[in-house]
N, C-alpha and C positions, 0 to 999 in steps of 0.2 A: 317316265321317271316310274325302274324297276325297283322292288322288293331288294334287289343285290344293289342296286347304286348305292352311293351315301348322300342321304339326307344333308348330314351335315356340312356349313361354308366351309369351303375349299382352305386351309391352313387351321382349321379347329383341332382345339392339343385334346378335346375329348375323344378321338381315335385309339385301339390299341386294343391293347390283349382284356380280357374280360378284370375285374379287380375280383381279388381273392377276402378274404374273412381278415382284418388287421393283425398282427401276431401282438400286436399292443393295444388293447380292451379301449386305451387314451385315442385311440386313432376315431372309433366310434363316433363320437361327436362332432369330429372332425368331416369325416363322411357328410354328414347329415348338414355339416355347414356348405355342402355340393362339389365335392369330388366326381359325382354324377356316376353315368351304371361305368363310362369307360369301354363300351360297347358300339358298337359301329354306329345306330343307330339314334333316336335320339328320344329321352322317358320324360314326360310332364305329367304331372298331378293335378287334379282339382282337390281344392279341401274348402273346409268351409260348415259352418251349421247346417242341419237342418233347415229346407226349403231357403235358400239363397244363391240357388238356380243352377247348381256347380252341370249338371245334368245335359240342361238344354244348352248353356256354354261351351259345353268340349262337344257336343255333337255340330253347333252349328262353325267350333272352329273343326272340326273332320276336315264337315264340307270344303269348306274354306282354303284346306290344305290342299282336299286329293284337286280341287280344281286346279291346283296349281302344279300337279302330277305326283306328290307325294303316296308314295303306301301307307295309309294309316287303319291302325290298330286300334280302336275302344273298348276297354271294357270296363271293370268297374270291383269296388271292394265292399264289402266280403263279396265272392259271387265271381261270375265269368270261367266257371268249370261246371260239370255237374255237380259236381262234391263241394266247390264250392257256396254255390247256390243252394246246395243241401244248407248246408254249416250255415248263412243266410237267414234261414229258414230259419232256422231254431236259436239264432241270435237275437234275434227280431221281436221271435213270437209272443205276445204278452202273458202265457200260459211259463213261459219262463221266468218271472217277476220273481227278485229271490236272487236270480244264479250270482256264486260267486263271484269276484275281481278280476283272482288270477283261473279259474275257469274259462271267461268271461278273454280275455286276454291271452293264452294260449290257444280256442277257439280262431279268434281273430289270427293270431301265425298262423295256423294252421292253415286255414284259407288261403292265406299269404304265401305258404309257399309252394304253396300246389298250383296258383295260379304265375308264381315266377317259375317254374319249371316247367310248366305246361305251355304258358303261353307268352307272358312279358319276355322272358329271356329269349326264344326261339327268335323273336320276330324281331328285336333288339338287335342281333344276330345277324337277324339278316337285310338289315341296315335300313327297318321301317321307323316311322315314328309313331310312338306308344301313347296313347291317351288314356288317363286313369283314374277312376273317378275314387276317390280315395285311399290314400297308399299308407306308409308307418306312423307320419303325423296325426292321422285319426287316433293311430293307437297311444298315440304320445297324449296327443290332450285328450281323449274320453275315458280313457284308463289308468294310462301316468298323472294326469289332471283330477279330472272326472271323478273316479272311483278312488283317485289317494295311493295311488300303487308306485308312483313314482317314477319318473322318467332313464334313471341309472339300467332298469332291471327291464324296463320296456325295450329299450333298445339294442340292450345285450340280446334279450330272444330274437329280434327282427331281425340282427344282425349273421346271427346263426339261422335262421329263418328263409333268408331271403339267400344267404352266401353272400351277403352286404353288396348290395345291388340297391342304389339307392335313384331317385329320382334327377334328373340334369336339372331340372325347374319347376317350382311348386308353385301355381297360383291361388291365393286365399280372397277366393269368395265375400267381400264384409258388408254385409247388408243388417238393418235394424231390424231390432227383436220383432216390434210391433209389424213390419212392414212379412217378417220372413212367416210371424205365425201363422200368417192370411193364405199363405201358399202352403199351408202343411196337411196332409190328409185330414179328415173329419174322426177317423181312427187312430190314433196313433198306434206307431208299436213301441215297442218294449221299452229302446232307449231316449223314443220322444216320450212316454210318455213321465222321464223321470221329472222327480221335484225342478223349482227354479233354479235352487241353490246346488244343484248337478251341475243346470246348462250355465251357471254363469260362471263355474271350475271350470268346462267346455270353452266357455270362450275367455278363459285367462289363459288356459293355455296354449292356446293359437296367438293369442297378443307372448305370451310369451316364447315361441317359436319363433315370430316374426322377427322380435328385438334381437333374437340369439343367430339365427340364419340370415340376416340378408343379402348375402350373393344369393341362394337359394329362393328363397320364399316371397314372393313378390303379394301387396295388398293389392286387392281390385274391388271399386268401390261397383257395389253387384247393386246401388240404386240407378230407375230410368228403365228406359225400352230394353227389351233385350238388342235390339240391335246396337240402341246404345253404350251398354258393357259389353257386349262383343267387340265392339271400336276399342275400347282402354284393355283386352283381352289380346288383342292383334297388337296394338303398342307395348306390352311388356313381350308379347313375345318376340316383335320382332327388333328390339333394344337388345335383345336378351342370346336370340339365337338366330336374328336374320331369314329366320323361313319365308318371309314373304316379301324379299327381294329378290329369290332366285328364280 
């Protein structure tokens, strides 16, 4: 399968012209609920608290899809471009402890805008499967809930930053705090080093997002071996996108 071929099952309604920013701001949350990218490719994002295994499961999924002939792009947020990686370094550097919440949200949106324009949108227009480690839901959970900025401003900011590019499917990897903690780096980054209250708010944010957008966001139990979790990931992918049946 070449990049120009359509990875979406025949008859899938998600093909068509790219989605533009909604004229009515109330449509922003509708898009979050599952309108998707509107492009030829498939856009799948991975979400969860640090240490849940997102990166590993994303790479395993990418390998499985490539074995079936799909052209797969794997990227991450913040990052994925030289500019994005530089912003990532600033955001995660413990020396910037005390960064204002609004500055933090704007930096994430800046990295996302550049990644979408330079990497994600071109790949989707080419018909590729794009897998991204974190996207807009991370901003909603970490800055909207964790920092207390609320969801409305975060959504509005990122609708503008991404020109209304939303995922077709989001996998939320859910793992018990004690198991997650054992996987974190010995020296935590700036966000990992935040207090328990912050991380509790982030977790609550993800729970609220799951409840609000069940058609797009799907919980995956991240307990067990890598292969066990990957089986659950592929089950969701198959049920929602049918990528493993072709």
